[in-house]
C-alpha positions as a LaTeX table, in Angstrom:
\begin{tabular}{lrrr}
\hline
Residue & $x$ (\AA) & $y$ (\AA) & $z$ (\AA) \\
\hline
Met1 & $-19.35$ & 27.83 & 18.39 \\
Gly2 & $-18.27$ & 24.65 & 16.60 \\
Thr3 & $-21.51$ & 24.34 & 14.59 \\
Arg4 & $-21.67$ & 24.38 & 10.83 \\
Asp5 & $-25.17$ & 24.73 & 9.34 \\
Met6 & $-25.46$ & 22.61 & 6.22 \\
Thr7 & $-28.19$ & 24.85 & 4.84 \\
Ser8 & $-26.54$ & 28.22 & 5.40 \\
Ala9 & $-22.77$ & 27.59 & 5.31 \\
Pro10 & $-20.90$ & 28.77 & 2.19 \\
Ser11 & $-20.44$ & 25.82 & $-0.14$ \\
Ala12 & $-19.82$ & 24.95 & $-3.74$ \\
Pro13 & $-23.12$ & 25.89 & $-5.34$ \\
Ser14 & $-23.34$ & 22.88 & $-7.61$ \\
Ser15 & $-22.24$ & 20.10 & $-5.21$ \\
Asp16 & $-25.80$ & 18.96 & $-4.53$ \\
Ala17 & $-26.44$ & 18.67 & $-8.27$ \\
Val18 & $-23.55$ & 16.27 & $-8.88$ \\
Arg19 & $-24.71$ & 12.69 & $-9.44$ \\
Gly20 & $-22.69$ & 9.59 & $-8.59$ \\
Thr21 & $-20.48$ & 9.11 & $-5.54$ \\
Thr22 & $-17.12$ & 9.17 & $-7.33$ \\
Ala23 & $-18.08$ & 12.28 & $-9.31$ \\
Leu24 & $-19.26$ & 13.97 & $-6.11$ \\
Leu25 & $-16.01$ & 13.19 & $-4.28$ \\
Ala26 & $-13.96$ & 14.48 & $-7.23$ \\
His27 & $-16.04$ & 17.67 & $-7.25$ \\
Val28 & $-15.62$ & 18.26 & $-3.52$ \\
Leu29 & $-11.86$ & 17.66 & $-3.51$ \\
Ala30 & $-11.31$ & 19.78 & $-6.63$ \\
Asp31 & $-13.27$ & 22.61 & $-5.01$ \\
Leu32 & $-11.17$ & 22.37 & $-1.84$ \\
Lys33 & $-7.93$ & 22.41 & $-3.83$ \\
Ala34 & $-9.11$ & 25.38 & $-5.94$ \\
Arg35 & $-9.98$ & 27.38 & $-2.82$ \\
His36 & $-6.99$ & 26.42 & $-0.66$ \\
Gly37 & $-4.22$ & 25.78 & $-3.21$ \\
Glu38 & $-1.89$ & 22.94 & $-4.10$ \\
Gly39 & $-0.57$ & 20.90 & $-1.20$ \\
Ala40 & $-3.06$ & 22.46 & 1.20 \\
Ser41 & $-4.58$ & 20.91 & 4.27 \\
Val42 & $-8.16$ & 21.70 & 5.23 \\
Ser43 & $-9.96$ & 21.54 & 8.53 \\
Leu44 & $-13.04$ & 19.45 & 9.18 \\
Phe45 & $-14.90$ & 22.77 & 9.40 \\
Asp46 & $-13.75$ & 23.54 & 5.82 \\
Leu47 & $-14.99$ & 20.14 & 4.72 \\
Thr48 & $-18.44$ & 20.56 & 6.21 \\
Ala49 & $-18.69$ & 24.05 & 4.71 \\
Thr50 & $-18.14$ & 22.61 & 1.23 \\
Leu51 & $-21.27$ & 20.47 & 1.39 \\
Lys52 & $-25.00$ & 20.80 & 1.93 \\
Thr53 & $-27.52$ & 18.01 & 2.47 \\
Arg54 & $-25.03$ & 15.23 & 1.71 \\
Ala55 & $-22.54$ & 16.37 & 4.35 \\
Tyr56 & $-22.96$ & 13.43 & 6.71 \\
Gly57 & $-22.63$ & 10.77 & 4.01 \\
Val58 & $-19.75$ & 12.40 & 2.13 \\
Ile59 & $-17.69$ & 13.23 & 5.22 \\
Leu60 & $-18.22$ & 9.75 & 6.64 \\
Leu61 & $-17.13$ & 8.29 & 3.30 \\
Leu62 & $-14.02$ & 10.47 & 3.02 \\
Met63 & $-12.99$ & 9.57 & 6.55 \\
Ala64 & $-13.81$ & 5.86 & 6.26 \\
Leu65 & $-11.88$ & 5.24 & 3.02 \\
Pro66 & $-8.40$ & 5.55 & 4.60 \\
Cys67 & $-9.48$ & 3.05 & 7.27 \\
Cys68 & $-10.34$ & 0.27 & 4.82 \\
Leu69 & $-7.57$ & 0.62 & 2.23 \\
Pro70 & $-4.30$ & $-1.26$ & 2.91 \\
Phe71 & $-1.04$ & 0.61 & 3.43 \\
Val72 & $-2.66$ & 3.95 & 4.25 \\
Tyr73 & $-1.16$ & 5.33 & 7.44 \\
Leu74 & $-1.85$ & 8.27 & 9.78 \\
Leu75 & $-5.23$ & 9.26 & 8.29 \\
Pro76 & $-7.17$ & 6.43 & 10.05 \\
Gln77 & $-5.85$ & 7.65 & 13.41 \\
Ile78 & $-6.88$ & 11.23 & 12.54 \\
Val79 & $-10.41$ & 10.46 & 11.36 \\
Ala80 & $-11.67$ & 7.69 & 13.69 \\
Leu81 & $-12.90$ & 9.99 & 16.48 \\
Pro82 & $-14.69$ & 12.44 & 14.13 \\
Met83 & $-16.41$ & 9.46 & 12.49 \\
Leu84 & $-17.67$ & 8.32 & 15.87 \\
Ile85 & $-18.93$ & 11.83 & 16.70 \\
Leu86 & $-20.72$ & 12.17 & 13.34 \\
Cys87 & $-22.47$ & 8.81 & 13.80 \\
Ala88 & $-23.52$ & 9.85 & 17.31 \\
Gln89 & $-25.06$ & 13.01 & 15.86 \\
Leu90 & $-26.94$ & 10.97 & 13.25 \\
Ala91 & $-28.27$ & 8.85 & 16.11 \\
Met92 & $-29.38$ & 12.02 & 17.90 \\
Gly93 & $-31.26$ & 13.18 & 14.81 \\
Arg94 & $-29.25$ & 16.39 & 14.33 \\
Ser95 & $-29.82$ & 18.17 & 11.02 \\
Gln96 & $-26.64$ & 20.23 & 11.50 \\
Ile97 & $-23.14$ & 18.93 & 11.94 \\
Trp98 & $-21.56$ & 20.03 & 15.21 \\
Leu99 & $-17.91$ & 19.54 & 16.05 \\
Pro100 & $-15.95$ & 20.73 & 19.07 \\
Gln101 & $-13.66$ & 23.62 & 18.10 \\
Arg102 & $-10.50$ & 21.61 & 18.66 \\
Leu103 & $-11.74$ & 18.68 & 16.59 \\
Gly104 & $-13.24$ & 20.84 & 13.87 \\
Asn105 & $-9.87$ & 22.55 & 13.42 \\
Arg106 & $-8.14$ & 19.21 & 12.86 \\
Met107 & $-6.36$ & 19.39 & 9.52 \\
Leu108 & $-6.59$ & 16.85 & 6.69 \\
Pro109 & $-4.24$ & 16.92 & 3.68 \\
Val110 & $-6.26$ & 17.35 & 0.47 \\
Asp111 & $-3.61$ & 15.49 & $-1.55$ \\
Gly112 & $-3.83$ & 12.58 & 0.89 \\
Leu113 & $-7.61$ & 12.47 & 0.55 \\
Gln114 & $-7.31$ & 12.58 & $-3.26$ \\
Thr115 & $-4.79$ & 9.72 & $-3.23$ \\
Thr116 & $-7.10$ & 7.63 & $-1.07$ \\
Val117 & $-10.12$ & 8.36 & $-3.27$ \\
Ser118 & $-8.10$ & 7.54 & $-6.42$ \\
Arg119 & $-7.09$ & 4.17 & $-4.99$ \\
Ala120 & $-10.69$ & 3.36 & $-4.10$ \\
Glu121 & $-12.23$ & 4.76 & $-7.30$ \\
Pro122 & $-12.07$ & 1.56 & $-9.44$ \\
Trp123 & $-14.12$ & $-0.56$ & $-7.03$ \\
Met124 & $-16.41$ & 2.36 & $-6.14$ \\
Arg125 & $-17.24$ & 2.76 & $-9.84$ \\
Arg126 & $-18.04$ & $-0.95$ & $-10.07$ \\
Leu127 & $-20.29$ & $-0.61$ & $-7.03$ \\
Glu128 & $-22.05$ & 2.40 & $-8.58$ \\
Val129 & $-23.27$ & 0.18 & $-11.43$ \\
Phe130 & $-25.60$ & $-1.54$ & $-8.96$ \\
Thr131 & $-26.43$ & 1.53 & $-6.88$ \\
Lys132 & $-29.83$ & 3.18 & $-7.13$ \\
Pro133 & $-32.45$ & 4.69 & $-4.81$ \\
Arg134 & $-34.27$ & 1.80 & $-3.10$ \\
Leu135 & $-35.59$ & 1.12 & 0.38 \\
Thr136 & $-35.10$ & 4.86 & 0.80 \\
Phe137 & $-36.90$ & 4.84 & 4.15 \\
Leu138 & $-33.69$ & 3.35 & 5.57 \\
Thr139 & $-31.83$ & 6.59 & 4.78 \\
Glu140 & $-34.18$ & 9.04 & 6.51 \\
Gly141 & $-36.16$ & 9.70 & 9.67 \\
Val142 & $-36.06$ & 7.18 & 12.49 \\
Ser143 & $-34.14$ & 4.67 & 10.35 \\
Leu144 & $-31.38$ & 7.22 & 9.86 \\
Arg145 & $-31.08$ & 7.68 & 13.62 \\
Leu146 & $-30.87$ & 3.91 & 14.08 \\
Leu147 & $-28.22$ & 3.75 & 11.35 \\
Gly148 & $-26.13$ & 6.34 & 13.17 \\
Gly149 & $-26.34$ & 4.39 & 16.42 \\
Leu150 & $-25.35$ & 1.10 & 14.81 \\
Leu151 & $-22.49$ & 2.66 & 12.82 \\
Met152 & $-20.95$ & 3.80 & 16.10 \\
Ile153 & $-19.97$ & 0.16 & 16.73 \\
Pro154 & $-17.62$ & $-0.28$ & 13.73 \\
Cys155 & $-16.36$ & 3.29 & 14.22 \\
Ala156 & $-15.46$ & 2.46 & 17.82 \\
Ser157 & $-13.63$ & $-0.62$ & 16.55 \\
Ile158 & $-11.49$ & 1.57 & 14.27 \\
Leu159 & $-10.36$ & 3.51 & 17.35 \\
Val160 & $-8.82$ & 0.36 & 18.87 \\
Pro161 & $-5.13$ & 0.17 & 17.84 \\
Leu162 & $-5.06$ & $-3.60$ & 17.31 \\
Pro163 & $-4.77$ & $-5.80$ & 14.20 \\
Leu164 & $-8.02$ & $-6.51$ & 12.29 \\
Thr165 & $-9.98$ & $-3.77$ & 14.09 \\
Asn166 & $-10.06$ & $-1.12$ & 11.37 \\
Ser167 & $-9.95$ & $-2.36$ & 7.75 \\
Val168 & $-13.18$ & $-4.36$ & 7.52 \\
Pro169 & $-15.17$ & $-2.09$ & 9.88 \\
Gly170 & $-13.92$ & 0.81 & 7.75 \\
Leu171 & $-15.19$ & $-1.00$ & 4.66 \\
Gly172 & $-18.57$ & $-1.46$ & 6.31 \\
Val173 & $-18.83$ & 2.25 & 7.13 \\
Thr174 & $-17.71$ & 3.09 & 3.57 \\
Val175 & $-20.42$ & 0.96 & 1.97 \\
Ala176 & $-23.08$ & 2.33 & 4.33 \\
Ala177 & $-21.95$ & 5.90 & 3.61 \\
Ile178 & $-22.26$ & 5.33 & $-0.15$ \\
Gly179 & $-25.74$ & 3.95 & 0.49 \\
Leu180 & $-26.57$ & 7.08 & 2.48 \\
Ile181 & $-25.33$ & 9.37 & $-0.31$ \\
Glu182 & $-27.18$ & 7.43 & $-3.02$ \\
Arg183 & $-30.27$ & 6.79 & $-0.83$ \\
Asp184 & $-29.74$ & 3.06 & $-1.38$ \\
Gly185 & $-31.09$ & 1.16 & 1.62 \\
Val186 & $-29.67$ & $-2.13$ & 0.32 \\
Leu187 & $-26.12$ & $-0.75$ & 0.50 \\
Val188 & $-26.83$ & 0.69 & 3.94 \\
Leu189 & $-27.86$ & $-2.77$ & 5.18 \\
Leu190 & $-24.85$ & $-4.40$ & 3.50 \\
Gly191 & $-22.45$ & $-1.94$ & 5.10 \\
Leu192 & $-23.96$ & $-2.50$ & 8.53 \\
Leu193 & $-23.77$ & $-6.27$ & 8.05 \\
Ile194 & $-20.09$ & $-6.12$ & 7.08 \\
Gly195 & $-19.11$ & $-3.92$ & 10.01 \\
Leu196 & $-21.24$ & $-5.50$ & 12.73 \\
Val197 & $-20.54$ & $-9.14$ & 11.84 \\
Trp198 & $-16.78$ & $-8.50$ & 11.79 \\
Val199 & $-16.80$ & $-6.71$ & 15.15 \\
Ala200 & $-18.99$ & $-9.45$ & 16.66 \\
Ala201 & $-16.59$ & $-12.11$ & 15.38 \\
Leu202 & $-13.64$ & $-10.27$ & 16.93 \\
Leu203 & $-15.41$ & $-9.92$ & 20.27 \\
Ile204 & $-16.57$ & $-13.54$ & 20.37 \\
Gly205 & $-13.71$ & $-15.46$ & 18.81 \\
Gly206 & $-10.83$ & $-13.03$ & 18.64 \\
Glu207 & $-8.15$ & $-13.01$ & 15.96 \\
Ala208 & $-8.17$ & $-16.81$ & 15.69 \\
Ala209 & $-11.83$ & $-16.84$ & 14.62 \\
Ile210 & $-11.22$ & $-14.18$ & 11.98 \\
Ser211 & $-8.17$ & $-16.04$ & 10.62 \\
Phe212 & $-10.23$ & $-19.24$ & 10.43 \\
Phe213 & $-13.00$ & $-17.38$ & 8.59 \\
Ile214 & $-10.55$ & $-15.87$ & 6.08 \\
Asp215 & $-8.88$ & $-19.23$ & 5.44 \\
Thr216 & $-12.30$ & $-20.86$ & 4.94 \\
Val217 & $-13.38$ & $-18.24$ & 2.40 \\
Arg218 & $-10.09$ & $-18.53$ & 0.56 \\
Gly219 & $-10.54$ & $-22.28$ & 0.42 \\
Leu220 & $-14.01$ & $-21.92$ & $-1.06$ \\
Leu221 & $-12.71$ & $-19.49$ & $-3.69$ \\
\hline
\end{tabular}
């Protein structure tokens, strides 16, 4: 109960064949809307059932995007705990996504997900220009388990309801998730760097250190 097998669950038959992160997200969301109707909300179980081998990366990406975009409310609070659980399962080396029944039944509005993806699409397309399979060993095996463990840190930061704790860590998880989908180890490392450095700066120097860093970067630009 609460387990969805990525190899046997019913899913859109061509989702694994779609190339490019933005095209894949559009395909997944269009499939959900076609099956559930306009204005529908879908459960996390529905989302996992739509995907196959890319389930971890795509679901992490869909849940991380609302956390890093400005002026997106409610969704970050809904998705932070599932993100943490997914990363923990990556760290455990699970090949199947497992969610507690109560969490798996948590509903996400498809229109809200589409709006978030549409807002992020321009910069995701620019990022795709530089994305390609490289350092692929970082997206599989033991490296994948280590990635899951490290991503739990920025995901835990998103759970904290304080200023500066969600946007940049969410961006880090987003970049790492795109790297996971595209098997791009460089993006995986970049996403980890963004998330971990920001959380470390918050823990060590607090909001003042982050403000100083932002002002310094703005001055250099």
